[in-house]
C-alpha positions as CSV (number, residue, x, y, z in Angstrom):
1,X,-62.2,81.6,-113.3
2,X,-64.4,78.5,-113.2
3,X,-64.2,75.8,-115.9
4,X,-67.7,76.4,-117.4
5,X,-66.9,80.1,-118.0
6,X,-63.6,79.2,-119.6
7,X,-65.3,76.6,-121.8
8,X,-68.0,79.1,-122.9
9,X,-65.2,81.5,-123.9
10,X,-63.4,78.9,-125.8
11,X,-66.6,77.9,-127.7
12,X,-67.2,81.6,-128.4
13,X,-63.7,82.0,-129.8
14,X,-64.1,78.9,-131.9
15,X,-67.3,80.3,-133.4
16,X,-65.7,83.6,-134.1
17,X,-62.7,81.9,-135.8
18,X,-65.1,79.9,-138.0
19,X,-66.8,83.2,-139.0
20,X,-63.4,84.8,-139.8
21,X,-62.4,81.8,-141.9
22,X,-65.7,82.0,-143.8
23,X,-65.1,85.7,-144.4
24,X,-61.5,85.1,-145.5
25,X,-62.8,82.5,-148.1
26,X,-64.8,85.3,-149.7
27,X,-61.9,87.8,-149.8
28,X,-59.4,87.9,-152.6
29,X,-56.0,89.4,-153.1
30,X,-54.2,90.3,-156.3
31,X,-50.5,90.3,-157.0
32,X,-48.7,91.3,-160.2
33,X,-45.2,90.8,-161.7
34,X,-43.4,92.2,-164.6
35,X,-45.1,95.6,-164.4
36,X,-48.5,94.0,-164.4
37,X,-48.0,91.6,-167.4
38,X,-48.7,88.6,-165.0
39,X,-51.5,88.8,-162.5
40,X,-52.4,86.2,-159.9
41,X,-55.6,86.3,-157.7
42,X,-55.9,84.2,-154.6
43,X,-58.7,83.8,-152.1
44,X,-58.4,83.8,-148.3
45,X,-58.1,80.0,-148.3
46,X,-54.8,80.2,-150.1
47,X,-56.2,79.0,-153.4
48,X,-55.3,80.5,-156.7
49,X,-58.5,81.5,-158.3
50,X,-57.3,83.4,-161.4
51,X,-54.1,83.9,-163.4
52,X,-53.9,86.3,-166.3
53,X,-51.0,86.8,-168.6
54,X,-50.7,89.7,-171.1
55,X,-49.7,88.5,-174.6
56,X,-46.6,90.7,-174.4
57,X,-45.2,88.4,-171.7
58,X,-45.3,85.3,-173.9
59,X,-42.0,84.9,-175.7
60,X,-41.4,81.4,-177.0
61,X,-37.7,82.1,-176.9
62,X,-37.8,83.0,-173.2
63,X,-40.2,80.7,-171.4
64,X,-38.0,80.9,-168.3
65,X,-38.8,84.6,-167.8
66,X,-42.6,83.9,-168.0
67,X,-42.2,81.1,-165.5
68,X,-40.3,83.4,-163.1
69,X,-43.0,86.1,-163.5
70,X,-45.8,83.6,-162.7
71,X,-43.8,82.3,-159.7
72,X,-43.1,85.8,-158.4
73,X,-46.8,86.9,-158.7
74,X,-48.0,83.6,-157.1
75,X,-45.6,83.9,-154.1
76,X,-46.6,87.5,-153.6
77,X,-50.3,86.6,-153.7
78,X,-49.7,83.9,-151.0
79,X,-47.8,86.4,-148.8
80,X,-50.7,88.8,-149.1
81,X,-53.2,86.1,-148.2
82,X,-51.1,85.2,-145.1
83,X,-50.9,88.8,-144.1
84,X,-54.6,89.3,-144.5
85,X,-55.4,86.1,-142.5
86,X,-53.0,87.1,-139.7
87,X,-54.5,90.6,-139.5
88,X,-58.1,89.2,-139.3
89,X,-57.1,86.6,-136.7
90,X,-55.2,89.2,-134.8
91,X,-58.4,91.2,-134.4
92,X,-60.0,88.1,-132.9
93,X,-57.2,87.2,-130.6
94,X,-56.3,90.7,-129.5
95,X,-52.9,90.5,-131.1
96,X,-51.9,87.4,-129.2
97,X,-49.8,85.1,-131.4
98,X,-51.5,81.7,-131.0
99,X,-49.5,79.0,-132.8
100,X,-51.4,77.0,-135.4
101,X,-54.1,79.5,-136.1
102,X,-52.6,80.9,-139.3
């Protein structure tokens, strides 16, 4: 394979990766905890875009439980975003694990 062909393929892959990253930015995942009393929504750029808490989850005598529910839902949302990003990038790379992509 000559160098110019390889460079064209690299540029094409870079362009495709940028497209996937733009698509991921538009996608959202949702995670809940405590049977749905805490809901966290994150986008494909690993940013939390919404948190909702049912009034039932707010107990002034047990703030620690609410903190744990928020933490659990947030961590689950981040796992879902990472899985979604890996799946989308896997389509692009043909399943090859390329370090540093996601």
